C-alpha positions in Angstrom: 12.8 -9.2 -5.1 10.2 -8.8 -7.5 9.9 -5.1 -8.6 7.6 -3.1 -6.9 7.6 -1.9 -3.4 5.2 -0.3 -0.9 6.3 2.4 0.9 4.0 4.0 4.0 4.9 6.9 5.6 3.0 10.0 7.6 2.6 13.1 6.0 -0.2 16.1 5.9 0.8 17.4 2.3 -0.5 16.2 -0.7 0.8 17.4 -4.1 -0.8 18.6 -7.2 -2.0 15.6 -9.3 -2.3 13.2 -6.1 -4.8 10.9 -5.7 -6.3 10.7 -2.4 -8.3 7.2 -1.2 -10.2 5.9 1.8 -9.5 2.8 3.7 -11.2 2.2 6.7 -12.1 6.0 7.1 -8.1 6.8 6.6 -7.0 8.9 3.7 -4.4 7.3 1.7 -2.2 9.9 -0.6 -0.7 8.1 -3.6 1.0 9.7 -6.6 -0.8 9.2 -10.4 1.5 6.8 -11.1 1.5 4.6 -8.6 -2.5 4.7 -7.9 -3.6 2.2 -10.4 -1.4 -0.6 -8.3 -4.0 -0.1 -5.5 -7.0 -0.6 -7.1 -8.7 -3.1 -5.4 -6.4 -3.4 -2.6 -7.1 -3.5 1.2 -5.1 -2.1 3.9 -5.3 -2.9 7.6 -3.2 -2.8 10.6 -2.5 -6.2 12.5 -1.2 -6.5 16.3 -0.4 -9.9 16.7 2.5 -11.8 18.6 4.1 -12.5 15.0 3.5 -9.4 13.5 2.5 -5.8 14.2 1.9 -3.4 11.2 0.4 -2.4 8.0 -0.6 -5.2 5.8 -1.8 -4.7 2.2 -4.2 -7.3 0.3 -3.8 -6.3 -3.4 -5.2 -8.7 -5.7 -3.3 -7.0 -8.7 -0.1 -8.2 -7.4 0.6 -11.4 -9.6 3.6 -12.5 -7.3 5.5 -11.8 -4.5 9.4 -12.2 -3.1 10.2 -14.3 -0.4 10.8 -11.7 1.9 7.3 -10.1 1.3 8.5 -6.5 0.7 8.0 -6.3 -3.0 5.4 -7.4 -5.6 4.9 -7.4 -9.5 
C-alpha cells in the first residue's frame, strides 16, 4: 500500500485542535495534522450496482495503491 489511509466514521464529538470542514453541507472533523491532506479534496457518496459508499477525490494524492485504500 502507498502509505496514508482514509478512515471515515460517524461521531458527535470533536477534540481541541480538531479542524471542521464542510463538504456538501456535512461537517467533517479531522485532526490538525491530517487536515492539510484534505485541502482541495471532494467527498461524495455513490450508490450504484458496482459500488456503494463514500468516495474521496483528492488532488493532493500523488499515487494510490491498487486496492484503492491508501495514497501518498
